[in-house]
C-alpha positions in Angstrom: 96.8 192.6 1.1 97.4 194.3 -2.2 97.3 192.5 -5.5 100.9 192.6 -5.8 101.4 191.2 -2.3 98.9 188.6 -3.2 101.0 187.6 -6.2 104.1 187.6 -4.3 102.4 185.2 -1.8 101.3 182.8 -4.5 104.9 182.8 -5.8 106.2 181.9 -2.1 103.7 179.0 -1.6 104.6 177.3 -4.9 108.2 178.0 -4.2 108.1 176.5 -0.6 106.0 173.1 -2.2 108.7 172.6 -5.0 111.6 173.8 -3.0 112.8 176.4 -5.6 116.1 177.9 -4.9 115.8 181.0 -2.9 117.9 183.0 -5.3 115.5 182.6 -8.0 112.5 183.4 -5.8 114.1 186.6 -4.9 115.0 187.9 -8.3 111.3 187.2 -9.1 109.8 189.4 -6.3 111.3 192.3 -8.0 110.3 193.8 -11.3 113.3 194.7 -13.4 111.9 198.2 -14.5 109.2 200.4 -13.3 108.1 203.6 -15.3 105.4 206.2 -14.3 104.9 208.9 -16.7 102.8 212.1 -16.9 100.7 212.6 -20.0 99.4 215.8 -20.8 96.1 216.0 -22.7 94.1 219.0 -24.4 90.7 218.1 -24.1 88.1 219.2 -26.8 87.1 222.1 -24.8 90.4 223.6 -24.7 91.3 222.7 -21.0 94.7 220.7 -20.5 94.9 218.2 -17.8 97.3 215.5 -17.0 96.9 211.7 -16.6 99.1 209.1 -15.0 100.6 206.3 -17.0 102.5 203.2 -16.3 104.8 200.4 -17.7 106.4 197.9 -15.7 109.0 195.4 -16.8 109.1 192.4 -14.8 111.4 189.9 -16.2 112.8 189.5 -19.6 115.0 186.3 -19.1 112.9 184.1 -21.2 112.8 186.6 -24.1 111.2 190.1 -24.7 108.8 191.8 -22.3 105.1 191.0 -23.4 102.1 192.5 -21.9 98.8 194.8 -22.3 98.1 198.1 -22.0 94.7 199.0 -20.2 92.9 202.0 -20.0 91.0 202.2 -16.6 90.5 204.6 -13.9 91.5 202.4 -11.2 94.9 201.5 -12.6 97.8 202.0 -10.2 101.4 200.8 -10.1 100.7 198.2 -7.6 98.3 196.6 -10.1 100.6 197.0 -12.9 103.4 195.5 -11.0 101.4 192.4 -10.2 99.8 191.9 -13.7 103.4 192.1 -14.9 104.8 189.6 -12.8 101.9 187.3 -13.7 102.6 187.9 -17.3 106.1 186.5 -16.6 104.7 183.2 -15.0 102.0 182.8 -17.8 104.6 183.0 -20.7 106.4 180.4 -18.9 103.5 178.0 -17.9 102.7 177.9 -21.8 106.6 177.6 -22.7 106.6 180.9 -24.6 110.0 182.7 -25.5 108.7 185.6 -23.7 108.8 187.6 -20.2 106.4 189.6 -18.5 105.4 193.3 -18.6 102.1 195.4 -18.2 101.0 198.8 -18.8 98.2 201.2 -18.3 96.6 204.5 -18.3 94.7 205.9 -15.4 91.6 207.0 -17.2 88.2 206.2 -17.8 87.9 205.9 -21.6 84.2 206.7 -21.9 84.9 209.9 -20.5 87.4 210.9 -23.4 86.4 211.2 -27.2 88.4 209.3 -29.7 90.4 212.3 -30.5 91.5 212.6 -27.0 92.2 209.0 -26.6 94.4 208.9 -29.4 96.3 212.1 -28.4 96.8 210.3 -24.8 97.9 207.1 -26.7 100.3 208.6 -28.8 102.0 210.8 -26.0 102.2 207.7 -23.7 104.1 206.1 -26.7 106.7 209.1 -26.7 107.1 208.8 -23.1 107.8 205.0 -22.8 109.2 204.7 -26.6 113.1 204.2 -25.6 112.2 201.2 -23.5 109.9 199.2 -26.0 110.3 197.7 -29.4 110.0 194.3 -31.4 113.2 192.8 -29.6 112.6 194.8 -26.2 109.0 195.0 -25.0 105.9 194.7 -27.1 102.8 195.7 -25.7 99.1 194.5 -26.5 95.5 195.2 -26.0 93.9 194.7 -22.4 91.1 196.3 -20.3 89.3 198.9 -22.7 92.2 198.9 -25.2 91.7 197.2 -28.7 93.0 197.1 -32.3 92.7 200.6 -32.9 94.9 201.5 -29.8 97.3 199.3 -31.1 97.5 200.6 -34.3 98.1 204.1 -32.9 100.9 202.8 -30.8 102.4 201.1 -33.8 101.9 204.3 -36.1 103.7 206.4 -33.5 106.4 204.2 -32.8 107.1 203.9 -36.4 107.0 207.6 -36.9 109.8 208.1 -34.1 112.0 205.5 -35.7 111.4 206.7 -39.1 110.4 203.3 -40.5 107.6 200.7 -40.5 107.9 199.0 -36.9 104.7 197.2 -36.7 106.2 194.4 -34.5 106.2 196.7 -31.6 102.6 195.7 -30.6 100.3 192.8 -31.2 96.9 192.6 -31.3 96.7 195.0 -34.5 94.0 194.9 -37.0 94.6 192.4 -39.6 95.0 194.6 -42.2 98.0 196.3 -40.3 100.2 193.2 -39.6 97.8 191.4 -37.1 96.8 187.9 -36.5 93.6 186.2 -37.5 92.3 184.5 -34.5 93.9 187.1 -32.1 90.5 188.8 -30.9 88.9 185.8 -29.3 92.5 184.0 -28.5 92.0 184.4 -25.0 88.4 182.8 -24.8 89.6 180.0 -27.7 92.4 179.4 -25.3 90.2 179.3 -22.3 87.7 176.8 -24.0 90.5 174.3 -24.8 91.6 174.3 -21.2 88.0 173.9 -19.9 87.3 171.0 -22.6 90.8 168.9 -21.1 89.1 169.6 -17.4 85.7 168.7 -18.3 87.1 165.5 -20.1 89.3 164.5 -16.8 86.0 164.3 -14.9 84.1 162.6 -18.0 81.5 165.3 -18.1 79.9 166.6 -21.2 79.6 170.0 -22.3 75.9 169.9 -22.8 75.6 168.7 -19.1 77.8 171.8 -17.9 76.0 174.8 -16.7 78.2 178.1 -17.0 78.0 181.3 -15.5 80.1 184.2 -16.7 80.9 187.2 -14.9 82.0 190.0 -17.5 80.7 190.6 -20.5 83.1 192.5 -22.4 85.4 191.2 -25.3 86.8 188.1 -23.3 83.7 187.1 -21.7 81.5 187.6 -24.3 83.6 185.7 -26.8 83.8 182.9 -24.1 80.2 182.7 -24.0 79.8 182.5 -27.4 82.3 179.8 -28.1 81.2 177.7 -25.1 77.5 178.2 -26.5 78.6 176.8 -29.9 80.6 174.2 -28.4 77.5 172.8 -26.5 78.1 174.2 -23.0 74.7 176.0 -21.5 75.1 179.2 -20.6 72.9 180.1 -17.9 73.7 183.4 -16.8 76.2 186.4 -17.7 76.9 189.9 -16.3 78.3 193.2 -17.3 79.2 196.4 -14.7 75.5 197.2 -14.6 74.3 193.7 -13.4 73.3 190.5 -14.7 70.9 188.0 -16.7 69.9 184.7 -15.1 67.9 182.4 -17.4 67.9 178.9 -15.8 66.9 177.3 -19.1 70.1 178.6 -20.6 70.5 181.9 -23.1 71.9 182.7 -26.5 75.0 184.9 -26.1 74.9 186.4 -29.4 71.1 187.5 -28.8 72.1 188.7 -25.5 74.8 191.0 -26.9 72.6 192.5 -29.6 70.2 193.4 -26.7 73.1 194.6 -24.5 73.8 197.0 -27.6 70.3 198.1 -27.8 69.6 198.6 -24.1 73.0 199.4 -22.6 73.2 196.4 -20.4 72.5 192.4 -20.1 70.6 193.5 -16.9 68.1 195.0 -19.2 67.3 192.0 -21.2 65.6 188.9 -20.5 62.1 189.4 -22.6 59.8 187.0 -24.2 62.4 186.2 -27.0 64.6 184.8 -24.2 62.0 182.5 -22.9 60.8 180.5 -25.8 59.2 177.6 -23.9 56.6 177.7 -21.3 57.9 177.6 -17.8 60.9 179.3 -18.9 62.3 181.9 -16.8 64.9 184.7 -16.9 65.4 187.3 -14.0 67.8 190.6 -13.3 70.5 189.6 -10.9 73.4 191.9 -9.3 77.0 191.0 -9.8 77.1 189.9 -6.2 74.1 187.6 -6.7 75.9 186.2 -10.0 78.6 184.8 -7.9 76.4 182.9 -5.6 74.4 181.3 -8.5 74.3 177.3 -8.3 76.2 176.3 -11.5 79.2 173.8 -12.9 81.4 176.6 -14.1 81.9 180.2 -13.0 83.8 181.9 -15.4 85.5 185.4 -13.9 85.9 187.5 -16.9 85.7 191.0 -15.4 88.7 192.4 -13.0 90.7 191.5 -10.1 89.6 190.5 -6.5 86.2 189.4 -7.4 86.1 186.5 -5.3 87.7 187.4 -1.7 87.0 186.1 2.0 83.9 188.0 2.3 82.3 186.1 -0.2 84.0 182.7 -1.0 81.9 181.1 1.2 78.9 181.9 -0.7 80.0 180.6 -3.9 78.0 177.7 -5.3 80.1 176.9 -8.4 81.9 173.6 -8.5 84.6 175.0 -10.8 86.1 178.8 -10.9 87.5 179.5 -14.2 90.0 182.7 -14.1 89.6 184.4 -17.8 90.4 187.8 -16.0 93.8 188.3 -14.2 93.7 188.0 -10.1 90.0 187.4 -9.9 90.4 185.8 -6.6 92.3 186.9 -3.7 94.7 184.3 -1.7 92.6 184.3 1.1 89.5 183.2 -0.8 91.7 180.8 -2.4 92.2 179.1 1.0 88.5 179.2 1.6 87.7 177.5 -1.7 90.2 174.9 -1.5 88.8 173.7 1.7 85.3 173.6 0.2 86.9 171.4 -2.9 85.9 173.9 -5.3 88.3 173.8 -8.2 90.1 176.7 -9.3 91.6 177.1 -12.9 94.2 179.9 -12.2 94.7 183.2 -14.6 98.3 182.2 -15.7 96.6 179.1 -17.2 93.2 179.6 -18.1 93.4 182.9 -20.1 97.0 182.2 -21.6 95.6 182.0 -25.1 95.7 185.6 -25.8 99.5 186.0 -25.3 100.0 182.5 -27.2 98.3 183.9 -30.1 100.1 187.3 -29.4 103.4 185.3 -29.8 102.0 183.8 -33.1 101.6 187.4 -34.3 105.3 188.4 -33.5 106.3 185.1 -35.2 104.1 186.2 -38.4 105.4 189.8 -38.3 109.0 188.6 -38.5 108.3 186.3 -41.2 106.1 188.6 -43.1 104.1 185.5 -43.9 100.8 185.0 -42.2 98.7 182.0 -41.3 95.0 181.2 -41.8 92.5 180.8 -38.9 92.7 177.1 -39.1 96.7 177.0 -38.5 96.3 179.7 -35.6 93.7 177.4 -34.0 95.5 174.0 -34.1 98.8 175.9 -33.1 96.9 177.4 -30.1 95.3 174.1 -29.3 98.7 172.2 -29.3 100.1 174.8 -26.8 97.3 175.0 -24.5 96.9 171.3 -24.0 100.7 170.6 -23.5 100.4 173.5 -20.9 97.2 171.9 -19.3 99.1 168.2 -19.2 102.0 169.7 -17.5 100.1 171.6 -14.9 97.6 168.3 -14.3 101.0 166.3 -13.7 102.3 168.7 -11.4 99.3 168.8 -9.4 99.0 165.1 -9.0 103.0 165.0 -8.2 102.8 167.7 -5.5 99.1 167.0 -4.2 98.4 170.6 -4.5 95.8 173.3 -6.0 95.8 173.7 -10.0 97.0 177.4 -9.1 99.9 176.0 -7.0 100.6 173.4 -9.7 100.6 176.3 -12.6 103.1 178.2 -10.7 105.3 175.5 -10.0 105.0 174.5 -13.5 106.2 178.2 -14.4 108.8 178.2 -12.0 110.6 175.3 -13.0 110.9 176.8 -16.5 111.9 180.3 -15.1 114.2 178.6 -12.5 116.3 176.5 -15.2 116.5 179.8 -17.5 117.6 182.3 -14.8 120.2 179.7 -13.4 121.5 179.1 -16.9 121.8 182.9 -17.6 123.3 183.7 -13.8 120.2 185.1 -12.7 120.2 187.6 -15.5 
């Protein structure tokens, strides 16, 4: 089953449980606009090649389209359609006045120079410019894109419009109209949700062993935030492998080692084993997913837990900081094994929430301090958690189904009022 089909099936399951109006479900099965563009790029050696770019606008009934742009060699239309659909639901579950979109360019950014990446980004903007804007569709960072890429997009779009239009994207550098707190918003929002879940179990952070797959921006920030709040991080991994320290590890020290050595898998020396009896060992990504822990945070890419490995997962809780890391077949297995899954549309919604805050600040031309951003983010995330938890109890369903139900109730109200617009 493809990623997009997986997403539609999750919608269908929730719709059946809540008895959603069939007309609303049909509308949400189809993105409003699908764009595929060809982007010519002149390499530094003078050769010209063409790369593929995508932008899918799923639904804007609740407000302007919102969603990231990723650079990854495996980007394809099915993936982008699924991610755009999930963005619509994600914005709805945290009650934001935004719709869902997603974009991507099918490249391995490591294989391109900064000059080539800037050229690709600016040409991508020229091709999708008629369909984006501060009131229409607002991109943001995603996998392998960052504040610099957003600055290129904002600058190119502003040149095309012949006036400053910084609000066309979020996740910009703070000096260029960005919001403080955006860099770690996904992880910070995730911690607020995890705190609420642990509180519901009466479990303290210091007694919670956490494994994190994916040590990029979201995963590394999550590791550090959880560590600073008392959680015990026992293993992390990146694309080259993982590091498992049963006694716990310091995420900042691990990141310094990764920068120096190239991978967390090459860390774990004496500085990671301060006491007699401590031990660290290298593990593969597959082994990391099977480690005994309280919480397994998935912060890499989609389709990490599947029907092939779901029976081997030893975590009590799976926390989806990435988008779509668990297939629907795996979900069924995990539910039968009483393993809790906190779904992506709730767990990682902190990023789009602070993106919305950035949009508000851009319009006001007035910017908040970090404490105000954090306070507002916590309020949104805790309210979303309470709504999802309430629906889980009401319908005796999984957290994923409850999150989808929460989102679909809001979207159903809006679509019905607008005449299925």
